[in-house]
N, C-alpha and C positions, 0 to 999 in steps of 0.2 A: 821477220822476226821482230825490231825497232820499230815500225811502224806498227805494230797492233797495241803495241807496249804505252806509245805515245796516242795512241787512238785512245785507250780503257784508259790512263793518265788524264786526258781532256775531259774524258765521260765522267769521271769520278768527281775531277774537280768542277765542273758545270753542274753535277747533282747538289755539291758542296755551298754555291755560290745562289743555288735556284729558288732560297728559302730569304736568303736576304736581300731579293726584288721586289718582296712585298708580294708576287703572284701567287695564289691560293682558289683554292676547285671553287667554283660556283653553288655547289651542292655539297660542301663540306659541312659535315655532323649528317648528310645522308635524310632521311626519314623525318627527321626529329631537329634540322635543323628551321634557323629562324625565316631559312628563305620558302623550305619547304612550307612552312606553315601558313606563311603569307598567302602562297600560289593556292595551300587548301581552302584558304576564306576567302578566295572569289569567287561570286557567284556569276554566271556567265546569264546574261539577257537574251529573251529569245533573238534571233535574228531572220528576218523573214525572207523567202525561196528554198529550195531547193540547197543551192548553195550556201545558203548560212546554217541552215539544218544539217549540213555537211559539217561546215568552221564548225560549227558550237557543237555538234557532238566531237569531231577531235580536239576540242579547246578541254571539255570537260573531261577525256579522257588524261589529257596531259598534263592537267591543273591537278591531278590529286583528288583523293575522294573529298570533295567537294558537300557539303551538306548532311557535314557531321560537324552540328556549333554553329553559333551563330556568323551570318555574312560578314566581314570586315568592311568587303569592300563589292563595288557591280562592276562588270565590262561593259558597256553597251560598243557593240561593233555594227559598222556600217559598212556595204559590201555594194562593188560595180564590180557586176562578171558582165564581158565583152566578149563576142567573138568577131572577126573582120576578116573577112575571106580577100586573097589578095590571090596572084599569079596565074593572070586570066591570060586564057588560051582564046585560039582566034575566035571560037564560038560564042565569046564572053563571057564562057563557066570558069568559074574558081578551079583552083588545085590543091589549093593549102590555104589554111585557115588557123588564128592566131586565135588564141583566147589567152584573156585578162583577168585576175582574180583579183578586185585593190580590194581591200580593209581600210578602214579606218578609227580606230579605237581609243574609246576613252575609258579609262580609268578612276572610278568615282567613289571617294571616302563617304562610306555610307551614314559615320557619326555628324559630318557635317554637311554633305551633298558635294563638297569641294571635287573640281575634275583636278588630282594629281599627277594622273600622266594622260599625253593625249598627239596618240602618236599615229603613223600609216605603215601597212606592210603588203608586199605584194610578188607577183610572181605570173610569167605566165609562159606556155607553150606553146609551140608549133603543130598542127593536124594534117596528114595529108587527107584530099579529098581524095575517093578511090569511087567507082562503077556505083558499088552497092551502095545504097544509099540506108542499108542497114548498120554495116561495118564503119561508117562516116560517124553513124551518132551515138554507137559503140564508144567508137575512140573518143568524141566529147565528150561522154560521160566519165571517158578513165581517166579523158585528163583533167576535168572538175573536179574528181575527188582526188587527183595527185596534188594540183594546186591547192584543195582545201587544208589537206598536212601541210603543205611547206608555208600558206600562210598561218598556219596555227602554231606550227613551230616558232615562227618569226616572232608574233605578238607573244607566245609562252616566250622566246628568251628575252623581249624587251619589259615583263613582266618579272621574271627575275631577278634583271639585271635593275629592276626599279627595287625588291626588296632588297636585294645586297647592298644597297644604297641608305636603308631607312630601318629594315629590319635591327631590333638590338641582337648585338653580336657576342656569342657568347664567353663564359671566361677562358681563357684558357689553360688546358691541360699542364697539373704537373706534374 
């Protein structure tokens, strides 16, 4: 009984102290926040290749309703999509593949042409090579789609972090 009471008291104390630590939600204010407005103002430049199409499609989904007005930023992305075979059997056939998708991205301010953010994102995944070539190709494609989503999430998070540091803050609610 006393353990439950002390847990509740600790939880209440933690909730009371949380605002004083400066922690605030990244997307505070929802769709009307400065961060959301900045993300919507990013135009994603075309990215070459199939992996580029997938990443660009996922980025435009995550950045919001792009194209509703003049873009303030352009996002340039260069991808490196690599498949490496390993785990060789006695007959020198590979048993595993590792697919790596790396992105270098630059956020360009369209008002002055300056690069305001230059960063990288990436992820990798392992693929089992099976006797069916179709199954292996399907697995490679599925992994590429998953990696494109992960890389797009990483890029979006970095853009949102940039936006929180540069977007005008709304006045505090009274």
